[in-house]
N, C-alpha and C positions, 0 to 999 in steps of 0.2 A: 621742483622749482616753485617758488612762491609766486602766485599770480596776483593775489589780493588779500587784504585784511579788512574785515568789517567789524566795527565796534559799536555797540549800542549801550547807552548809559541812561537808564531811567532809575528805577529803584535799585536795580542790580546791574552791574557791568557784565555784559555778555558779548561774545565775539564768535566769528566764523572765520576759519582758516581755509582758504581756497588754494589748493595746490594741484600739481599735475596728476595726482592719483585720486582726487576727489575733494569733497568738502568735509571739514571736521570741526566740531564744537571745541572751543578753547576751554581748558581747565586751568584752575588757579590763576585766572586773569586778574591782573591788578594794574592800576594806573595811579601814580603818585609822584609829585614833584617832576612832572614831564618825563617820567620813566614808565614804560609799559613792559609787562612781562607776562608770559603764559606758557602752558605746555599743551601739546596736542599729541595724540597717538595715532599714527597713520598706518595704512596698509602699504607695505613696501614689497610688492611682488609675492604676496601670500604670507608674509611675516609682518608682525607689528613692530613699529619703531617709535620711540618717544622723541619729540623735538622740543627743545626748550628755547624760547625766543626772548631776547632782551634788547630793548632799544630806547634811545633818548629821542624825544620829540622836540624840535626847534622850529616854531612857527608852522610852516607848511611842509616840513621834511622830517625824516627820521633816519637814524643811523644806529646800527647795532650788530648783533650776531645771532646765529641760530646754532645751537649746540646739539649734535647728533651722536649716535653710538660710535661713529667712526671719525669724529672730529668736529670742527667748527667752520661756519661759512659766514662771511660778512654780508650784512643786509643793509640796503639803502632804499629810500623811497620818497616820493613826493605826493602831496595831496592832490587828488583828482579835481579838476576844475569843472 
């Protein structure tokens, strides 16, 4: 379960994916035309699994999906205040 995303943009865009199994550095992170996407490889009960995240950002919210080995899950979120 995705609990939070943290994005840092200075000279290079970096991000941290915080999920129920730990914190993971985002790979292939990009943000262009209000679209964000990245890949993380997580520990899923002793096995590794890649998650591909795609979302559109509209002001203070995002909507997209997470693609996994066994299917896709919808993702929505709002900016913390």
